[in-house]
C-alpha positions in Angstrom: -130.8 -39.6 -92.8 -133.0 -36.7 -92.9 -136.8 -37.4 -93.8 -138.5 -35.2 -96.2 -142.1 -34.4 -96.4 -143.3 -33.2 -99.4 -146.6 -30.8 -99.2 -148.5 -30.2 -102.5 -149.3 -26.5 -103.1 -151.1 -24.8 -105.6 -148.7 -22.1 -107.7 -151.0 -19.2 -106.6 -151.2 -20.3 -102.9 -149.6 -17.3 -101.7 -150.9 -14.8 -104.5 -154.6 -15.7 -104.2 -156.7 -13.9 -101.8 -160.1 -14.8 -102.4 -162.5 -11.5 -102.4 -163.2 -8.8 -104.1 -160.3 -6.3 -105.8 -160.2 -2.9 -107.4 -162.8 -0.8 -108.2 -165.9 -0.9 -106.0 -169.5 -1.8 -106.7 -170.8 -4.9 -109.2 -167.4 -6.6 -110.4 -166.8 -6.7 -114.1 -164.4 -9.6 -114.3 -164.0 -13.0 -112.0 -160.7 -14.4 -111.6 -160.9 -18.1 -110.2 -157.9 -20.8 -110.1 -159.2 -24.3 -110.9 -157.6 -26.4 -108.3 -157.6 -30.7 -107.9 -157.1 -31.0 -111.8 -155.0 -33.6 -113.8 -153.5 -32.6 -116.7 -151.5 -35.1 -119.2 -149.8 -33.9 -122.5 -150.3 -36.7 -125.9 -148.0 -36.2 -128.4 -148.0 -38.4 -131.6 -144.7 -40.5 -132.1 -143.4 -39.9 -135.9 -146.0 -41.2 -138.2 -148.7 -42.2 -135.6 -151.0 -39.5 -135.7 -153.3 -41.2 -137.4 -153.2 -44.3 -135.0 -153.1 -41.7 -131.9 -156.3 -40.1 -133.1 -158.0 -43.5 -133.3 -157.0 -44.6 -130.0 -158.3 -41.0 -128.4 -161.8 -41.6 -130.0 -161.8 -45.3 -128.3 -160.5 -43.8 -125.0 -162.9 -40.5 -124.9 -165.4 -41.0 -127.3 -164.8 -38.1 -129.1 -162.8 -37.0 -131.8 -159.5 -35.3 -130.7 -158.9 -31.6 -131.7 -156.6 -31.5 -134.8 -157.0 -27.9 -135.0 -157.0 -25.0 -132.1 -160.0 -26.3 -130.3 -161.3 -27.7 -126.8 -163.3 -30.8 -127.1 -165.3 -31.8 -124.2 -165.7 -35.5 -123.4 -167.8 -37.1 -120.6 -164.8 -36.8 -118.1 -162.2 -35.1 -119.6 -161.6 -31.9 -121.8 -159.3 -32.5 -124.7 -157.1 -29.2 -125.6 -155.3 -28.5 -128.7 -151.5 -27.7 -127.9 -149.8 -28.1 -131.3 -149.9 -30.1 -134.5 -150.6 -33.9 -133.6 -150.2 -33.0 -129.7 -153.4 -32.1 -127.2 -153.9 -31.8 -123.1 -156.3 -34.1 -121.3 -157.7 -32.0 -118.6 -159.7 -33.9 -116.0 -161.4 -33.2 -112.7 -159.7 -34.7 -110.0 -156.8 -36.3 -112.1 -159.1 -39.0 -113.4 -157.0 -39.5 -116.6 -153.7 -40.2 -115.3 -150.6 -41.0 -117.3 -150.3 -44.4 -116.2 -154.3 -45.1 -116.9 -153.9 -43.4 -120.7 -150.2 -45.4 -121.2 -152.1 -48.6 -122.0 -154.5 -46.6 -124.9 -152.0 -45.0 -126.4 -149.0 -47.6 -126.3 -147.2 -47.2 -129.6 -148.9 -44.2 -131.4 -148.3 -41.5 -128.5 -145.8 -40.4 -126.0 -147.4 -39.1 -122.9 -146.3 -36.3 -120.2 -147.6 -35.7 -116.8 -148.3 -31.7 -116.5 -150.5 -31.6 -113.9 -148.0 -29.8 -111.3 -146.3 -28.1 -113.8 -149.3 -26.0 -114.7 -151.8 -23.6 -113.4 -155.9 -23.7 -114.4 -157.2 -20.3 -114.1 -160.5 -19.2 -115.5 -161.9 -15.6 -116.2 -165.2 -14.6 -116.6 -167.8 -11.3 -116.6 -169.0 -8.6 -119.0 -165.6 -7.1 -119.1 -163.1 -10.2 -118.9 -162.8 -9.9 -123.0 -161.9 -6.2 -122.4 -159.2 -7.1 -119.7 -157.7 -9.7 -121.5 -157.7 -7.6 -124.7 -154.6 -5.8 -122.6 -152.7 -8.5 -122.3 -152.9 -10.5 -125.1 -153.1 -10.2 -129.3 -155.7 -13.1 -129.8 -159.1 -11.3 -131.0 -161.5 -13.0 -128.5 -164.8 -11.5 -130.1 -167.4 -14.1 -130.0 -167.7 -14.5 -134.0 -164.3 -15.4 -134.1 -163.2 -17.2 -130.7 -166.5 -19.0 -130.1 -167.2 -21.7 -127.3 -164.5 -24.6 -128.2 -162.2 -22.3 -129.6 -158.0 -22.6 -128.6 -154.9 -21.0 -129.0 -151.3 -21.5 -127.9 -150.3 -18.4 -127.8 -148.7 -15.4 -125.3 -150.1 -13.2 -122.4 -147.6 -10.6 -121.0 -144.9 -12.2 -122.5 -145.6 -15.5 -120.7 -146.5 -18.5 -122.6 -150.2 -19.8 -122.4 -152.7 -22.1 -123.5 -155.8 -20.2 -123.9 -159.4 -21.5 -124.7 -163.1 -20.7 -124.5 -165.0 -22.2 -122.1 -169.1 -22.9 -122.1 -170.9 -19.8 -120.8 -171.9 -19.0 -117.6 -175.3 -19.4 -116.6 -176.0 -15.7 -117.1 -174.8 -15.9 -120.5 -171.3 -14.3 -119.7 -167.9 -15.9 -121.8 -166.0 -17.6 -119.8 -162.1 -18.1 -120.6 -159.7 -20.7 -119.3 -155.8 -20.3 -119.6 -153.2 -22.8 -118.6 -149.8 -21.4 -117.7 -146.6 -22.8 -116.2 -146.4 -22.9 -112.6 -143.6 -20.9 -112.5 -144.5 -18.0 -114.1 -148.1 -18.3 -112.7 -147.9 -15.7 -109.8 -146.5 -13.1 -111.9 -149.0 -13.8 -114.8 -151.7 -13.3 -111.9 -150.4 -10.1 -110.4 -150.7 -8.9 -114.2 -154.0 -10.1 -114.4 -155.2 -8.3 -111.5 -153.8 -4.8 -112.4 -155.3 -5.0 -115.7 -158.6 -6.2 -114.5 -158.6 -3.9 -111.4 -160.6 -0.9 -112.9 -163.4 -3.0 -113.9 -163.9 -4.6 -110.3 -162.5 -8.1 -109.8 -163.8 -11.0 -107.6 -161.3 -13.5 -106.8 -161.4 -17.1 -105.7 -160.6 -20.9 -106.3 -163.0 -23.8 -107.6 -162.4 -27.2 -108.8 -164.9 -27.2 -111.1 -164.3 -27.2 -114.8 -165.8 -25.6 -117.5 
């Protein structure tokens, strides 16, 4: 019998080439894939949304988002993904589905999405201009402040988008989750849209 060995790879393993891209000079956009994260989706069972909310408060110490928001906990980010459901995003996969199951038994159904999605972070003084080419969401800071989130589409691809904490230089940071099978296509589209501003490409394990 043949033995199979599986090597976990990023869905952007082939597409992501670290370094500068597009227009020369100071880059207006920074594109980074965030790796080594865990992602679990929690969905309230019928009539159990209140119980799920209480379990989330006990588990994470914060109120889980009931509207399109991303809420930071001490060791995770809770991201609204639809009515009575949210993602738990954690560095290094600290909050695994197996670890979360006991606390949400009876109130929520859990689904591990860690290898089903790619996480891309976009920042820079031209980040909003680039994203405006691809999305109908108004990302003006008065309307899409830090912590705002949306389940939307970008270039006909379904994504979950939220605004993270601003960079140290005050630039806005936008994070998006995209299905792994569409990640490479969307990545190339984003590169094309950002090329006129100059792009810095990289990857990181730091959540924003």
